[in-house]
Backbone as a printed PyTorch tensor [residue, N CA C, xyz], in Angstrom:
tensor([[[  0.8430,  -1.1750,   0.0000],
         [  0.0000,   0.0000,   0.0000],
         [  0.8960,   1.2490,   0.0000]],

        [[  0.5090,   2.2330,  -0.7560],
         [  1.2730,   3.4600,  -0.8760],
         [  0.9740,   4.3680,   0.3160]],

        [[  2.0220,   4.8660,   0.9260],
         [  1.8730,   5.7990,   2.0290],
         [  1.7070,   7.2010,   1.4430]],

        [[  0.5160,   7.7550,   1.5630],
         [  0.2040,   9.0520,   0.9630],
         [  1.1000,  10.1460,   1.5350]],

        [[  1.3620,  10.1210,   2.8290],
         [  2.2190,  11.1330,   3.4520],
         [  3.6150,  11.1010,   2.8490]],

        [[  4.1590,   9.9320,   2.6300],
         [  5.4860,   9.7960,   2.0450],
         [  5.5180,  10.3590,   0.6320]],

        [[  4.4990,  10.0720,  -0.1420],
         [  4.4140,  10.5790,  -1.5120],
         [  4.3030,  12.1030,  -1.5080]],

        [[  3.4440,  12.6330,  -0.6370],
         [  3.2710,  14.0840,  -0.5580],
         [  4.5440,  14.7800,  -0.0750]],

        [[  5.2450,  14.1780,   0.8700],
         [  6.5120,  14.7420,   1.3460],
         [  7.5500,  14.7790,   0.2300]],

        [[  7.6180,  13.7250,  -0.5540],
         [  8.5630,  13.6840,  -1.6770],
         [  8.1980,  14.7340,  -2.7210]],

        [[  6.9220,  14.8870,  -3.0020],
         [  6.4570,  15.8980,  -3.9540],
         [  6.8070,  17.3000,  -3.4520]],

        [[  6.5870,  17.5440,  -2.1580],
         [  6.8900,  18.8460,  -1.5620],
         [  8.3840,  19.1450,  -1.6550]],

        [[  9.2310,  18.1630,  -1.3510],
         [ 10.6820,  18.3610,  -1.4480],
         [ 11.1010,  18.6810,  -2.8730]],

        [[ 10.5400,  17.9640,  -3.8390],
         [ 10.8550,  18.2360,  -5.2480],
         [ 10.4150,  19.6380,  -5.6510]],

        [[  9.2240,  20.0310,  -5.2120],
         [  8.7120,  21.3680,  -5.5480],
         [  9.5720,  22.4490,  -4.9040]],

        [[  9.9920,  22.2310,  -3.6550],
         [ 10.8510,  23.2060,  -2.9780],
         [ 12.1990,  23.3370,  -3.6900]],

        [[ 12.7420,  22.2030,  -4.1060],
         [ 14.0300,  22.2360,  -4.7960],
         [ 13.9120,  22.9770,  -6.1260]],

        [[ 12.8550,  22.7190,  -6.8730],
         [ 12.6550,  23.4090,  -8.1500],
         [ 12.4850,  24.9170,  -7.9420]],

        [[ 11.7570,  25.2930,  -6.8940],
         [ 11.5930,  26.7100,  -6.5740],
         [ 12.9290,  27.3310,  -6.1920]],

        [[ 13.7150,  26.6230,  -5.3960],
         [ 15.0310,  27.1210,  -5.0010],
         [ 15.9350,  27.2860,  -6.2200]],

        [[ 15.8890,  26.3520,  -7.1560],
         [ 16.7000,  26.4650,  -8.3750],
         [ 16.2940,  27.7050,  -9.1540]],

        [[ 14.9960,  27.9740,  -9.2630],
         [ 14.5400,  29.1770,  -9.9680],
         [ 15.0240,  30.4400,  -9.2570]],

        [[ 14.9910,  30.4410,  -7.9270],
         [ 15.5000,  31.5920,  -7.1620],
         [ 17.0030,  31.7740,  -7.3840]],

        [[ 17.7360,  30.6880,  -7.4230],
         [ 19.1780,  30.7600,  -7.6620],
         [ 19.4820,  31.3090,  -9.0520]],

        [[ 18.6730,  30.9380, -10.0200],
         [ 18.8570,  31.4740, -11.3730],
         [ 18.6590,  32.9920, -11.3770]],

        [[ 17.6640,  33.4550, -10.6260],
         [ 17.4250,  34.8950, -10.5340],
         [ 18.6150,  35.5760,  -9.8700]],

        [[ 19.0800,  35.0420,  -8.7560],
         [ 20.2400,  35.6250,  -8.0820],
         [ 21.4550,  35.6550,  -8.9920]],

        [[ 21.6690,  34.5620,  -9.7010],
         [ 22.8120,  34.4920, -10.6070],
         [ 22.7180,  35.5660, -11.6900]],

        [[ 21.5200,  35.8300, -12.1660],
         [ 21.3560,  36.7980, -13.2490],
         [ 21.5400,  38.2420, -12.7830]],

        [[ 21.2710,  38.5430, -11.5000],
         [ 21.4180,  39.9210, -11.0400],
         [ 22.7560,  40.1910, -10.3740]],

        [[ 23.5100,  39.1540, -10.0810],
         [ 24.8340,  39.3330,  -9.4810],
         [ 25.8970,  39.3270, -10.5500]],

        [[ 27.1190,  39.3680, -10.0830],
         [ 28.2490,  39.2110, -10.9940],
         [ 28.5760,  40.4130, -11.8390]],

        [[ 28.3570,  41.6000, -11.2960],
         [ 28.6810,  42.7810, -12.1070],
         [ 30.1880,  43.0610, -12.1020]],

        [[ 30.9430,  42.3980, -11.2010],
         [ 32.4050,  42.5280, -11.1460],
         [ 32.8600,  43.9830, -11.2070]],

        [[ 32.2160,  44.8240, -10.4450],
         [ 32.5210,  46.2530, -10.4430],
         [ 33.7640,  46.5480,  -9.6070]],

        [[ 34.3150,  47.7100,  -9.8230],
         [ 35.4920,  48.1220,  -9.0670],
         [ 35.1270,  48.9590,  -7.8470]],

        [[ 33.9560,  49.5440,  -7.8180],
         [ 33.5530,  50.3680,  -6.6890],
         [ 33.1470,  49.4860,  -5.5080]],

        [[ 33.4020,  49.9950,  -4.3020],
         [ 33.1570,  49.2120,  -3.0900],
         [ 31.7060,  48.7800,  -2.9360]],

        [[ 30.7430,  49.6510,  -3.2160],
         [ 29.3400,  49.2910,  -3.0590],
         [ 28.9850,  48.1320,  -3.9700]],

        [[ 29.4320,  48.1890,  -5.2010],
         [ 29.1030,  47.1350,  -6.1550],
         [ 29.7890,  45.8260,  -5.7840]],

        [[ 30.9970,  45.9100,  -5.2390],
         [ 31.6660,  44.6940,  -4.7530],
         [ 30.8650,  44.0860,  -3.6110]],

        [[ 30.3290,  44.9460,  -2.7200],
         [ 29.4990,  44.4620,  -1.6130],
         [ 28.2190,  43.8140,  -2.1130]],

        [[ 27.6360,  44.3870,  -3.1540],
         [ 26.4270,  43.8270,  -3.7490],
         [ 26.7230,  42.4280,  -4.2890]],

        [[ 27.8190,  42.2910,  -5.0420],
         [ 28.1990,  40.9810,  -5.5780],
         [ 28.4300,  39.9760,  -4.4570]],

        [[ 29.0930,  40.4130,  -3.3870],
         [ 29.3660,  39.5180,  -2.2600],
         [ 28.0650,  39.0730,  -1.5950]],

        [[ 27.1100,  39.9890,  -1.4530],
         [ 25.8240,  39.6370,  -0.8480],
         [ 25.0630,  38.6430,  -1.7130]],

        [[ 25.0670,  38.8610,  -3.0200],
         [ 24.3910,  37.9340,  -3.9380],
         [ 25.0510,  36.5540,  -3.8680]],

        [[ 26.3830,  36.5310,  -3.8680],
         [ 27.1090,  35.2570,  -3.7780],
         [ 26.7770,  34.5230,  -2.4860]],

        [[ 26.7010,  35.2560,  -1.3740],
         [ 26.3780,  34.6430,  -0.0800],
         [ 24.9650,  34.0740,  -0.0820]],

        [[ 24.0090,  34.8410,  -0.5800],
         [ 22.6260,  34.3640,  -0.6490],
         [ 22.5270,  33.1240,  -1.5290]],

        [[ 23.2120,  33.1460,  -2.6730],
         [ 23.2280,  32.0170,  -3.5970],
         [ 23.7240,  30.7610,  -2.8800]],

        [[ 24.8480,  30.8900,  -2.1810],
         [ 25.4340,  29.7280,  -1.5020],
         [ 24.5590,  29.2090,  -0.3750]],

        [[ 23.9580,  30.1080,   0.3930],
         [ 23.0920,  29.6760,   1.4950],
         [ 21.8800,  28.9100,   0.9830]],

        [[ 21.2360,  29.4210,  -0.0500],
         [ 20.0760,  28.7290,  -0.6220],
         [ 20.5160,  27.4010,  -1.2380]],

        [[ 21.6230,  27.4150,  -1.9680],
         [ 22.1190,  26.2030,  -2.6230],
         [ 22.3870,  25.1070,  -1.5970]],

        [[ 23.0630,  25.4610,  -0.5220],
         [ 23.4030,  24.4730,   0.5110],
         [ 22.1630,  23.9660,   1.2390]],

        [[ 21.2430,  24.8700,   1.5620],
         [ 20.0470,  24.4690,   2.3140],
         [ 19.2120,  23.4440,   1.5640]],

        [[ 19.1410,  23.5790,   0.2360],
         [ 18.3050,  22.6810,  -0.5470],
         [ 19.1010,  21.5900,  -1.2530]],

        [[ 20.4020,  21.4910,  -0.9550],
         [ 21.2190,  20.4190,  -1.5120],
         [ 21.3390,  20.4800,  -3.0220]],

        [[ 21.5350,  21.6860,  -3.5350],
         [ 21.5980,  21.8880,  -4.9780],
         [ 23.0530,  22.1000,  -5.3910]],

        [[ 23.4670,  21.4020,  -6.4110],
         [ 24.8000,  21.6070,  -6.9600],
         [ 24.7810,  22.8290,  -7.8760]],

        [[ 25.8500,  23.5960,  -7.8800],
         [ 25.9360,  24.7890,  -8.7170],
         [ 25.6370,  24.4570, -10.1740]],

        [[ 26.0950,  23.3230, -10.6360],
         [ 25.8870,  22.9130, -12.0280],
         [ 24.4100,  22.7710, -12.3730]],

        [[ 23.5830,  22.4090, -11.3810],
         [ 22.1490,  22.2710, -11.6240],
         [ 21.5220,  23.6110, -11.9860]],

        [[ 22.1200,  24.6860, -11.5360],
         [ 21.5970,  26.0250, -11.7990],
         [ 22.1970,  26.5980, -13.0710]],

        [[ 23.4890,  26.4730, -13.2240],
         [ 24.1880,  27.1470, -14.3000],
         [ 24.1280,  26.4130, -15.6350]],

        [[ 23.8910,  25.1070, -15.6160],
         [ 23.8780,  24.3300, -16.8500],
         [ 22.5370,  24.3390, -17.5570]],

        [[ 21.5000,  24.7860, -16.8610],
         [ 20.1610,  24.7400, -17.4750],
         [ 19.9270,  25.9230, -18.3580]]])
């Protein structure tokens, strides 16, 4: 017999991961300006930190975001 809770939990995890990947794609697209001014360097650092925190929390490899 199929455990409905187990199926729903797996579906929820997959949906969360897909949402996190979409968020990472957005972060990747707005970061990386590689500016020379201090504010812009801080912006890039903040985007990089947010990207890594989300990536680690949802167990996403960088390649899953950048290769798509």
